[in-house]
NUBALUM-446223 format. One record per residue (C-alpha): residue number from 1; x, z, y; residue in one letter. Coordinates in nm, 2 decimals, padded with zeros to 4 digits. Last residue first. Example, Ala and Ser with C-alpha at 12.3 -4.5 7.8 and 13.67 -1.06 7.14 Angstrom:
<nodes>
pos: 2 X: 01.37 Z: 00.71 Y: -00.11 code: S
pos: 1 X: 01.23 Z: 00.78 Y: -00.45 code: A
</nodes>
This chain:
<nodes>
pos: 292 X: 05.95 Z: 08.17 Y: 08.27 code: M
pos: 291 X: 05.93 Z: 08.54 Y: 08.23 code: N
pos: 290 X: 06.21 Z: 08.72 Y: 08.04 code: V
pos: 289 X: 06.05 Z: 09.01 Y: 07.87 code: F
pos: 288 X: 06.25 Z: 09.33 Y: 07.83 code: D
pos: 287 X: 06.03 Z: 09.54 Y: 08.06 code: A
pos: 286 X: 05.72 Z: 09.43 Y: 07.85 code: I
pos: 285 X: 05.88 Z: 09.61 Y: 07.55 code: G
pos: 284 X: 06.07 Z: 09.44 Y: 07.27 code: Y
pos: 283 X: 06.04 Z: 09.61 Y: 06.93 code: G
pos: 282 X: 06.06 Z: 09.30 Y: 06.72 code: Q
pos: 281 X: 05.68 Z: 09.30 Y: 06.65 code: L
pos: 280 X: 05.63 Z: 09.34 Y: 07.03 code: Y
pos: 279 X: 05.82 Z: 09.01 Y: 07.07 code: L
pos: 278 X: 05.61 Z: 08.83 Y: 06.82 code: L
pos: 277 X: 05.30 Z: 08.96 Y: 06.98 code: A
pos: 276 X: 05.42 Z: 08.77 Y: 07.29 code: T
pos: 275 X: 05.28 Z: 08.46 Y: 07.11 code: L
pos: 274 X: 04.92 Z: 08.57 Y: 07.17 code: D
pos: 273 X: 04.74 Z: 08.87 Y: 07.01 code: G
pos: 272 X: 04.42 Z: 08.86 Y: 06.82 code: H
pos: 271 X: 04.48 Z: 08.72 Y: 06.47 code: N
pos: 270 X: 04.85 Z: 08.82 Y: 06.43 code: V
pos: 269 X: 04.94 Z: 08.87 Y: 06.06 code: R
pos: 268 X: 05.27 Z: 09.00 Y: 05.92 code: L
pos: 267 X: 05.24 Z: 09.07 Y: 05.55 code: D
pos: 266 X: 05.17 Z: 08.70 Y: 05.47 code: C
pos: 265 X: 05.00 Z: 08.55 Y: 05.17 code: Q
pos: 264 X: 04.64 Z: 08.62 Y: 05.28 code: A
pos: 263 X: 04.72 Z: 08.48 Y: 05.62 code: A
pos: 262 X: 04.79 Z: 08.14 Y: 05.47 code: V
pos: 261 X: 04.47 Z: 08.11 Y: 05.27 code: V
pos: 260 X: 04.27 Z: 08.25 Y: 05.57 code: P
pos: 259 X: 04.40 Z: 07.98 Y: 05.80 code: K
pos: 258 X: 04.63 Z: 08.13 Y: 06.06 code: A
pos: 257 X: 04.58 Z: 08.28 Y: 06.41 code: H
pos: 256 X: 04.95 Z: 08.34 Y: 06.38 code: L
pos: 255 X: 05.08 Z: 08.41 Y: 06.03 code: A
pos: 254 X: 05.42 Z: 08.57 Y: 06.10 code: V
pos: 253 X: 05.71 Z: 08.54 Y: 05.85 code: G
pos: 252 X: 05.99 Z: 08.79 Y: 05.91 code: A
pos: 251 X: 06.31 Z: 08.76 Y: 05.71 code: G
pos: 250 X: 06.23 Z: 08.40 Y: 05.66 code: A
pos: 249 X: 06.17 Z: 08.25 Y: 05.31 code: R
pos: 248 X: 05.80 Z: 08.33 Y: 05.28 code: G
pos: 247 X: 05.71 Z: 08.20 Y: 05.63 code: L
pos: 246 X: 05.93 Z: 07.89 Y: 05.56 code: M
pos: 245 X: 05.74 Z: 07.81 Y: 05.24 code: G
pos: 244 X: 05.40 Z: 07.90 Y: 05.38 code: L
pos: 243 X: 05.42 Z: 07.66 Y: 05.68 code: D
pos: 242 X: 05.27 Z: 07.36 Y: 05.50 code: N
pos: 241 X: 04.96 Z: 07.58 Y: 05.43 code: A
pos: 240 X: 04.90 Z: 07.62 Y: 05.80 code: G
pos: 239 X: 04.93 Z: 07.88 Y: 06.08 code: D
pos: 238 X: 05.30 Z: 07.92 Y: 06.17 code: G
pos: 237 X: 05.57 Z: 08.16 Y: 06.28 code: V
pos: 236 X: 05.92 Z: 08.22 Y: 06.14 code: A
pos: 235 X: 06.15 Z: 08.50 Y: 06.26 code: L
pos: 234 X: 06.49 Z: 08.44 Y: 06.10 code: V
pos: 233 X: 06.78 Z: 08.68 Y: 06.05 code: D
pos: 232 X: 06.68 Z: 08.73 Y: 05.68 code: Q
pos: 231 X: 06.73 Z: 08.36 Y: 05.64 code: P
pos: 230 X: 07.10 Z: 08.42 Y: 05.69 code: T
pos: 229 X: 07.34 Z: 08.37 Y: 05.99 code: I
pos: 228 X: 07.65 Z: 08.15 Y: 06.03 code: G
pos: 227 X: 07.48 Z: 07.91 Y: 06.28 code: L
pos: 226 X: 07.52 Z: 07.61 Y: 06.05 code: R
pos: 225 X: 07.40 Z: 07.81 Y: 05.75 code: A
pos: 224 X: 07.10 Z: 07.93 Y: 05.95 code: T
pos: 223 X: 07.03 Z: 07.57 Y: 06.05 code: I
pos: 222 X: 07.04 Z: 07.42 Y: 05.70 code: E
pos: 221 X: 06.84 Z: 07.69 Y: 05.52 code: E
pos: 220 X: 06.56 Z: 07.70 Y: 05.78 code: L
pos: 219 X: 06.55 Z: 07.32 Y: 05.81 code: A
pos: 218 X: 06.53 Z: 07.30 Y: 05.43 code: A
pos: 217 X: 06.23 Z: 07.54 Y: 05.44 code: V
pos: 216 X: 06.06 Z: 07.31 Y: 05.69 code: K
pos: 215 X: 06.15 Z: 07.01 Y: 05.48 code: A
pos: 214 X: 05.98 Z: 07.16 Y: 05.18 code: A
pos: 213 X: 05.65 Z: 07.21 Y: 05.36 code: R
pos: 212 X: 05.64 Z: 06.87 Y: 05.52 code: G
pos: 211 X: 05.87 Z: 06.63 Y: 05.70 code: L
pos: 210 X: 05.79 Z: 06.29 Y: 05.56 code: I
pos: 209 X: 06.08 Z: 06.09 Y: 05.42 code: P
pos: 208 X: 05.99 Z: 05.83 Y: 05.54 code: E
pos: 207 X: 05.89 Z: 05.70 Y: 05.88 code: A
pos: 206 X: 05.52 Z: 05.73 Y: 05.95 code: V
pos: 205 X: 05.28 Z: 05.43 Y: 05.93 code: A
pos: 204 X: 04.97 Z: 05.31 Y: 06.12 code: G
pos: 203 X: 05.18 Z: 05.06 Y: 06.31 code: T
pos: 202 X: 05.13 Z: 05.22 Y: 06.65 code: L
pos: 201 X: 05.13 Z: 04.97 Y: 06.92 code: L
pos: 200 X: 05.39 Z: 04.89 Y: 07.19 code: G
pos: 199 X: 05.51 Z: 04.57 Y: 07.02 code: G
pos: 198 X: 05.57 Z: 04.76 Y: 06.69 code: D
pos: 197 X: 05.56 Z: 05.13 Y: 06.65 code: T
pos: 196 X: 05.66 Z: 05.39 Y: 06.39 code: T
pos: 195 X: 05.55 Z: 05.75 Y: 06.42 code: L
pos: 194 X: 05.85 Z: 05.97 Y: 06.34 code: L
pos: 193 X: 05.81 Z: 06.31 Y: 06.18 code: N
pos: 192 X: 05.93 Z: 06.64 Y: 06.32 code: A
pos: 191 X: 06.25 Z: 06.84 Y: 06.40 code: R
pos: 190 X: 06.33 Z: 07.03 Y: 06.71 code: H
pos: 189 X: 06.63 Z: 07.19 Y: 06.89 code: E
pos: 188 X: 06.72 Z: 07.46 Y: 07.14 code: D
pos: 187 X: 06.36 Z: 07.53 Y: 07.23 code: F
pos: 186 X: 06.29 Z: 07.59 Y: 07.60 code: G
pos: 185 X: 05.91 Z: 07.56 Y: 07.63 code: L
pos: 184 X: 05.89 Z: 07.23 Y: 07.82 code: A
pos: 183 X: 06.18 Z: 07.07 Y: 07.64 code: Q
pos: 182 X: 06.05 Z: 07.16 Y: 07.29 code: A
pos: 181 X: 05.70 Z: 07.06 Y: 07.38 code: V
pos: 180 X: 05.80 Z: 06.71 Y: 07.51 code: H
pos: 179 X: 06.04 Z: 06.63 Y: 07.22 code: T
pos: 178 X: 05.79 Z: 06.78 Y: 06.97 code: T
pos: 177 X: 05.52 Z: 06.54 Y: 07.08 code: F
pos: 176 X: 05.68 Z: 06.20 Y: 07.03 code: A
pos: 175 X: 05.87 Z: 06.37 Y: 06.75 code: T
pos: 174 X: 05.55 Z: 06.38 Y: 06.55 code: F
pos: 173 X: 05.36 Z: 06.64 Y: 06.35 code: G
pos: 172 X: 05.48 Z: 06.82 Y: 06.04 code: G
pos: 171 X: 05.66 Z: 07.03 Y: 06.29 code: S
pos: 170 X: 05.98 Z: 07.23 Y: 06.33 code: V
pos: 169 X: 06.06 Z: 07.38 Y: 06.67 code: L
pos: 168 X: 06.39 Z: 07.58 Y: 06.66 code: V
pos: 167 X: 06.50 Z: 07.86 Y: 06.89 code: A
pos: 166 X: 06.84 Z: 08.03 Y: 06.86 code: H
pos: 165 X: 06.87 Z: 08.40 Y: 06.94 code: A
pos: 164 X: 07.13 Z: 08.57 Y: 07.17 code: G
pos: 163 X: 06.92 Z: 08.83 Y: 07.35 code: H
pos: 162 X: 06.84 Z: 08.60 Y: 07.64 code: A
pos: 161 X: 06.73 Z: 08.34 Y: 07.37 code: K
pos: 160 X: 06.47 Z: 08.59 Y: 07.23 code: M
pos: 159 X: 06.34 Z: 08.66 Y: 07.58 code: T
pos: 158 X: 06.32 Z: 08.29 Y: 07.68 code: A
pos: 157 X: 06.15 Z: 08.19 Y: 07.36 code: I
pos: 156 X: 05.88 Z: 08.45 Y: 07.35 code: L
pos: 155 X: 05.82 Z: 08.44 Y: 07.73 code: E
pos: 154 X: 05.77 Z: 08.06 Y: 07.71 code: R
pos: 153 X: 05.53 Z: 08.09 Y: 07.42 code: G
pos: 152 X: 05.32 Z: 08.37 Y: 07.56 code: G
pos: 151 X: 05.00 Z: 08.18 Y: 07.59 code: P
pos: 150 X: 04.97 Z: 07.88 Y: 07.36 code: T
pos: 149 X: 05.06 Z: 07.56 Y: 07.54 code: F
pos: 148 X: 04.79 Z: 07.31 Y: 07.62 code: S
pos: 147 X: 04.77 Z: 06.94 Y: 07.50 code: I
pos: 146 X: 04.47 Z: 06.72 Y: 07.59 code: R
pos: 145 X: 04.53 Z: 06.55 Y: 07.93 code: E
pos: 144 X: 04.90 Z: 06.49 Y: 07.98 code: A
pos: 143 X: 05.02 Z: 06.50 Y: 07.62 code: L
pos: 142 X: 04.72 Z: 06.29 Y: 07.51 code: V
pos: 141 X: 04.79 Z: 06.03 Y: 07.78 code: K
pos: 140 X: 05.16 Z: 06.02 Y: 07.70 code: A
pos: 139 X: 05.07 Z: 05.95 Y: 07.33 code: I
pos: 138 X: 04.81 Z: 05.69 Y: 07.43 code: T
pos: 137 X: 05.09 Z: 05.48 Y: 07.57 code: T
pos: 136 X: 05.18 Z: 05.38 Y: 07.22 code: E
pos: 135 X: 04.87 Z: 05.18 Y: 07.21 code: P
pos: 134 X: 04.65 Z: 05.24 Y: 06.90 code: L
pos: 133 X: 04.68 Z: 04.95 Y: 06.66 code: G
pos: 132 X: 04.70 Z: 05.16 Y: 06.35 code: K
pos: 131 X: 04.58 Z: 05.51 Y: 06.41 code: L
pos: 130 X: 04.38 Z: 05.52 Y: 06.09 code: L
pos: 129 X: 04.70 Z: 05.48 Y: 05.88 code: A
pos: 128 X: 04.83 Z: 05.80 Y: 06.04 code: V
pos: 127 X: 04.55 Z: 06.00 Y: 05.88 code: R
pos: 126 X: 04.60 Z: 05.86 Y: 05.53 code: E
pos: 125 X: 04.98 Z: 05.90 Y: 05.55 code: R
pos: 124 X: 04.94 Z: 06.26 Y: 05.67 code: L
pos: 123 X: 04.70 Z: 06.35 Y: 05.39 code: A
pos: 122 X: 04.94 Z: 06.21 Y: 05.13 code: G
pos: 121 X: 05.22 Z: 06.42 Y: 05.27 code: E
pos: 120 X: 05.02 Z: 06.74 Y: 05.30 code: F
pos: 119 X: 04.86 Z: 06.73 Y: 04.95 code: D
pos: 118 X: 04.51 Z: 06.85 Y: 05.01 code: L
pos: 117 X: 04.33 Z: 07.18 Y: 04.98 code: E
pos: 116 X: 04.61 Z: 07.39 Y: 05.13 code: G
pos: 115 X: 04.41 Z: 07.51 Y: 05.43 code: N
pos: 114 X: 04.62 Z: 07.30 Y: 05.66 code: M
pos: 113 X: 04.54 Z: 06.99 Y: 05.45 code: A
pos: 112 X: 04.16 Z: 07.07 Y: 05.46 code: R
pos: 111 X: 04.16 Z: 07.12 Y: 05.84 code: A
pos: 110 X: 04.36 Z: 06.80 Y: 05.89 code: T
pos: 109 X: 04.13 Z: 06.59 Y: 05.67 code: I
pos: 108 X: 03.83 Z: 06.72 Y: 05.87 code: D
pos: 107 X: 04.00 Z: 06.65 Y: 06.20 code: A
pos: 106 X: 04.07 Z: 06.29 Y: 06.08 code: V
pos: 105 X: 03.70 Z: 06.22 Y: 06.02 code: Y
pos: 104 X: 03.59 Z: 06.39 Y: 06.34 code: A
pos: 103 X: 03.85 Z: 06.21 Y: 06.56 code: G
pos: 102 X: 03.80 Z: 05.85 Y: 06.44 code: V
pos: 101 X: 03.75 Z: 05.68 Y: 06.77 code: G
pos: 100 X: 04.11 Z: 05.60 Y: 06.84 code: A
pos: 99 X: 04.13 Z: 05.85 Y: 07.13 code: E
pos: 98 X: 03.99 Z: 06.11 Y: 06.89 code: D
pos: 97 X: 04.25 Z: 06.01 Y: 06.63 code: A
pos: 96 X: 04.53 Z: 06.08 Y: 06.89 code: L
pos: 95 X: 04.38 Z: 06.43 Y: 06.95 code: E
pos: 94 X: 04.35 Z: 06.50 Y: 06.58 code: D
pos: 93 X: 04.71 Z: 06.39 Y: 06.53 code: I
pos: 92 X: 04.82 Z: 06.63 Y: 06.79 code: C
pos: 91 X: 04.65 Z: 06.94 Y: 06.64 code: E
pos: 90 X: 04.58 Z: 07.16 Y: 06.94 code: Q
pos: 89 X: 04.65 Z: 07.50 Y: 07.10 code: G
pos: 88 X: 05.03 Z: 07.45 Y: 07.13 code: I
pos: 87 X: 05.31 Z: 07.67 Y: 07.00 code: M
pos: 86 X: 05.09 Z: 07.76 Y: 06.69 code: T
pos: 85 X: 04.79 Z: 07.53 Y: 06.66 code: S
pos: 84 X: 05.04 Z: 07.23 Y: 06.62 code: D
pos: 83 X: 05.40 Z: 07.34 Y: 06.67 code: M
pos: 82 X: 05.55 Z: 07.54 Y: 06.39 code: D
pos: 81 X: 05.82 Z: 07.78 Y: 06.49 code: A
pos: 80 X: 06.16 Z: 07.89 Y: 06.36 code: L
pos: 79 X: 06.30 Z: 08.16 Y: 06.59 code: L
pos: 78 X: 06.66 Z: 08.27 Y: 06.52 code: M
pos: 77 X: 06.86 Z: 08.59 Y: 06.57 code: R
pos: 76 X: 06.59 Z: 08.84 Y: 06.47 code: K
pos: 75 X: 06.52 Z: 09.19 Y: 06.60 code: R
pos: 74 X: 06.36 Z: 09.38 Y: 06.31 code: R
pos: 73 X: 06.68 Z: 09.43 Y: 06.12 code: G
pos: 72 X: 06.60 Z: 09.79 Y: 06.01 code: E
pos: 71 X: 06.26 Z: 09.93 Y: 06.10 code: A
pos: 70 X: 06.10 Z: 09.79 Y: 05.79 code: P
pos: 69 X: 05.75 Z: 09.64 Y: 05.85 code: Q
pos: 68 X: 05.40 Z: 09.75 Y: 05.92 code: V
pos: 67 X: 05.17 Z: 09.54 Y: 06.14 code: A
pos: 66 X: 04.84 Z: 09.60 Y: 06.30 code: L
pos: 65 X: 04.62 Z: 09.37 Y: 06.51 code: D
pos: 64 X: 04.33 Z: 09.49 Y: 06.73 code: I
pos: 63 X: 04.01 Z: 09.30 Y: 06.82 code: G
pos: 62 X: 03.78 Z: 09.59 Y: 06.72 code: R
pos: 61 X: 03.67 Z: 09.43 Y: 06.39 code: T
pos: 60 X: 04.04 Z: 09.37 Y: 06.31 code: Q
pos: 59 X: 04.11 Z: 09.75 Y: 06.34 code: L
pos: 58 X: 03.89 Z: 09.82 Y: 06.04 code: D
pos: 57 X: 04.06 Z: 09.55 Y: 05.84 code: E
pos: 56 X: 04.41 Z: 09.67 Y: 05.92 code: W
pos: 55 X: 04.30 Z: 10.03 Y: 05.83 code: V
pos: 54 X: 04.19 Z: 09.90 Y: 05.49 code: Q
pos: 53 X: 04.51 Z: 09.70 Y: 05.47 code: W
pos: 52 X: 04.74 Z: 10.00 Y: 05.53 code: R
pos: 51 X: 04.55 Z: 10.24 Y: 05.31 code: N
pos: 50 X: 04.85 Z: 10.31 Y: 05.08 code: D
pos: 49 X: 05.08 Z: 10.38 Y: 05.38 code: P
pos: 48 X: 05.41 Z: 10.20 Y: 05.40 code: T
pos: 47 X: 05.68 Z: 10.47 Y: 05.42 code: A
pos: 46 X: 05.85 Z: 10.72 Y: 05.65 code: P
pos: 45 X: 05.66 Z: 10.61 Y: 05.97 code: I
pos: 44 X: 05.80 Z: 10.51 Y: 06.31 code: A
pos: 43 X: 05.57 Z: 10.44 Y: 06.60 code: F
pos: 42 X: 05.46 Z: 10.14 Y: 06.80 code: E
pos: 41 X: 05.24 Z: 10.04 Y: 07.09 code: A
pos: 40 X: 05.10 Z: 09.71 Y: 07.24 code: A
pos: 39 X: 04.83 Z: 09.61 Y: 07.49 code: I
pos: 38 X: 04.69 Z: 09.90 Y: 07.68 code: G
pos: 37 X: 05.03 Z: 09.99 Y: 07.82 code: P
pos: 36 X: 05.30 Z: 09.75 Y: 07.71 code: N
pos: 35 X: 05.56 Z: 09.86 Y: 07.46 code: L
pos: 34 X: 05.41 Z: 10.21 Y: 07.45 code: W
pos: 33 X: 05.61 Z: 10.43 Y: 07.22 code: V
pos: 32 X: 05.43 Z: 10.67 Y: 06.99 code: A
pos: 31 X: 05.62 Z: 10.97 Y: 06.88 code: D
pos: 30 X: 05.69 Z: 10.98 Y: 06.50 code: G
pos: 29 X: 05.43 Z: 10.90 Y: 06.24 code: G
pos: 28 X: 05.25 Z: 11.13 Y: 06.00 code: G
pos: 27 X: 05.01 Z: 10.84 Y: 05.89 code: W
pos: 26 X: 04.69 Z: 11.01 Y: 06.01 code: A
pos: 25 X: 04.86 Z: 11.14 Y: 06.32 code: N
pos: 24 X: 05.00 Z: 10.81 Y: 06.42 code: R
pos: 23 X: 04.66 Z: 10.64 Y: 06.35 code: L
pos: 22 X: 04.47 Z: 10.89 Y: 06.57 code: A
pos: 21 X: 04.74 Z: 10.87 Y: 06.84 code: E
pos: 20 X: 04.72 Z: 10.49 Y: 06.86 code: V
pos: 19 X: 04.34 Z: 10.48 Y: 06.87 code: T
pos: 18 X: 04.32 Z: 10.76 Y: 07.13 code: A
pos: 17 X: 04.58 Z: 10.60 Y: 07.35 code: A
pos: 16 X: 04.37 Z: 10.29 Y: 07.39 code: D
pos: 15 X: 04.41 Z: 09.92 Y: 07.29 code: L
pos: 14 X: 04.14 Z: 09.69 Y: 07.42 code: V
pos: 13 X: 04.34 Z: 09.45 Y: 07.63 code: P
pos: 12 X: 04.15 Z: 09.12 Y: 07.68 code: T
pos: 11 X: 04.40 Z: 08.87 Y: 07.81 code: A
pos: 10 X: 04.69 Z: 09.07 Y: 07.66 code: P
pos: 9 X: 04.53 Z: 09.02 Y: 07.31 code: N
pos: 8 X: 04.59 Z: 09.33 Y: 07.10 code: T
pos: 7 X: 04.87 Z: 09.53 Y: 06.95 code: L
pos: 6 X: 04.95 Z: 09.80 Y: 06.70 code: I
pos: 5 X: 05.30 Z: 09.81 Y: 06.55 code: T
pos: 4 X: 05.39 Z: 10.04 Y: 06.26 code: A
pos: 3 X: 05.76 Z: 10.07 Y: 06.21 code: I
pos: 2 X: 05.92 Z: 10.17 Y: 05.88 code: Y
pos: 1 X: 06.20 Z: 10.40 Y: 05.78 code: M
</nodes>
């Protein structure tokens, strides 16, 4: 048995009963269940429809996301989340670079690295080198003035934790940011790279080894083993090429507002919804949400 989930952006709800019922009838689905009126609904189907991706493309033009996944084991016991452009709306290194006067140049490298066009580790070293001499206090300034949380993040983490899940933030960014984000959103633990400093200034280097694609997969393997669960019990979410390893290894890998090269390799794609979409995908309704 499979579950088809249809959802949209809670800020601009465009999902109507006619759309849900038309698709349910076309696919021979069971009764539709509204997880949040106007925002998310689901129904059971016996198999993955042959025209799934054509329907997905048609709905995308209307601002609606569609996911089809096995019904069994949908609710996960661990959340493994990327930080930049996933749990927050920015790329931290781009914001630091902007403060250093090299924002446009670094942002271009970041975009290419996240799209899989550049080696992540090499691209990170190149970008960090351009931050040499930047006061360490700039990090606090960026956190206070430039960083915003993606809508739905607190509800996602609080709801999953209330149902026994473990939440992990794993980033190719920096601990100076993950420490703040993890605490603010309620993550149980976090892993990221360490920016080195000397005399209150950034040295232009990052501590080795660099946490990249392989390290995110390693985090998934190590933490699930420690918790006594399996990768199948994990919901992973990210947007960049360095997230593909963990997205593919997790029981559910969600490409959230992801780069095209990343979304193309994931069955679960959220292009319009916010982070609460990850709750709807697990079958949680709005009445189940824990609001923070």
